[in-house]
C-alpha positions as CSV (number, residue, x, y, z in Angstrom):
1,X,221.7,233.6,128.5
2,X,221.1,232.4,124.9
3,X,222.6,235.5,123.3
4,X,225.6,235.4,125.7
5,X,226.5,231.9,124.4
6,X,226.0,233.1,120.8
7,X,228.4,236.1,121.4
8,X,231.1,233.9,123.0
9,X,230.9,231.4,120.1
10,X,230.6,234.2,117.4
11,X,233.8,235.8,118.7
12,X,235.7,232.7,117.7
13,X,238.1,233.0,120.6
14,X,237.8,229.6,122.2
15,X,235.6,230.6,125.2
16,X,237.3,229.5,128.5
17,X,240.1,227.7,126.6
18,X,241.5,231.1,125.7
19,X,239.9,234.6,126.3
20,X,236.6,234.3,124.4
21,X,234.6,234.5,127.6
22,X,236.5,237.6,128.8
23,X,236.0,239.4,125.5
24,X,232.3,238.4,125.5
25,X,231.9,239.8,129.1
26,X,233.2,243.2,127.8
27,X,230.9,243.1,124.8
28,X,227.9,242.4,127.0
29,X,228.6,244.6,130.0
30,X,230.2,247.6,128.3
31,X,228.6,247.3,124.9
32,X,232.1,247.2,123.3
33,X,232.7,246.1,119.7
34,X,234.8,243.0,119.4
35,X,238.0,244.9,118.4
36,X,237.7,247.3,121.4
37,X,236.8,244.4,123.8
38,X,239.9,242.4,122.7
39,X,242.1,245.5,123.2
40,X,240.7,246.1,126.6
41,X,241.1,242.5,127.8
42,X,244.7,242.4,126.4
43,X,245.6,245.6,128.2
44,X,244.1,244.4,131.5
45,X,245.9,241.0,131.2
46,X,249.1,242.8,130.2
47,X,249.6,240.6,127.1
48,X,249.9,241.1,123.4
49,X,246.6,241.0,121.4
50,X,247.7,237.9,119.5
51,X,248.1,236.0,122.8
52,X,244.4,236.3,123.5
53,X,243.8,233.3,121.2
54,X,246.9,231.3,122.2
55,X,245.7,228.4,124.4
56,X,249.1,227.8,126.0
57,X,249.6,231.4,127.0
58,X,246.0,231.8,128.2
59,X,246.0,228.6,130.2
60,X,248.9,229.9,132.2
61,X,247.3,233.4,132.6
62,X,244.0,231.9,133.6
63,X,245.7,229.7,136.2
64,X,247.8,232.6,137.6
65,X,244.8,234.9,137.9
66,X,242.3,232.3,139.1
67,X,239.9,232.7,136.1
68,X,239.2,229.0,135.8
69,X,240.0,226.5,133.0
70,X,238.2,223.9,130.9
71,X,239.9,221.1,132.8
72,X,239.7,221.8,136.5
73,X,242.9,221.9,138.5
74,X,242.8,220.8,142.2
75,X,242.6,223.8,144.5
76,X,242.2,226.4,141.7
77,X,239.2,228.7,141.7
78,X,236.0,227.4,140.1
79,X,232.5,228.7,139.6
80,X,231.6,231.9,141.5
81,X,235.2,232.3,142.8
82,X,236.6,232.3,139.3
83,X,233.8,234.8,138.2
84,X,234.8,237.1,141.1
85,X,238.4,237.1,140.0
86,X,237.3,238.0,136.4
87,X,235.0,240.7,137.7
88,X,237.8,242.2,139.8
89,X,240.5,242.1,137.1
90,X,238.3,243.5,134.3
91,X,236.5,246.0,136.5
92,X,233.0,244.8,135.6
93,X,230.0,243.8,137.6
94,X,228.8,240.3,137.1
95,X,225.3,239.8,138.5
96,X,225.8,236.4,140.0
97,X,228.9,237.7,141.8
98,X,227.1,240.8,143.1
99,X,224.2,238.6,144.3
100,X,226.6,236.2,146.1
101,X,228.4,239.2,147.8
102,X,225.0,240.7,148.9
103,X,224.2,237.5,150.9
104,X,227.1,238.3,153.2
105,X,226.4,242.0,153.9
């Protein structure tokens, strides 16, 4: 996961504080360039491209969609549950989510 962390940091989008992790997922899973990944995530979240880096806007969106936040909120999705919500919304497969699902089939 070393490169994954590097991609998230290199995208300069604040990681889980904003949408950096979501953009990084698209870069890693779909081999998108950063501009294309940002546009895809903004479209899926139904927000303006500039809002991707707005901490206030993204905190509300992440809470509403159950994507998790830096500071945990009681009762909100965390860990694998948050990753599943991200996977569903962005239309991507996240290995840990798929492995978790396979344990119940």
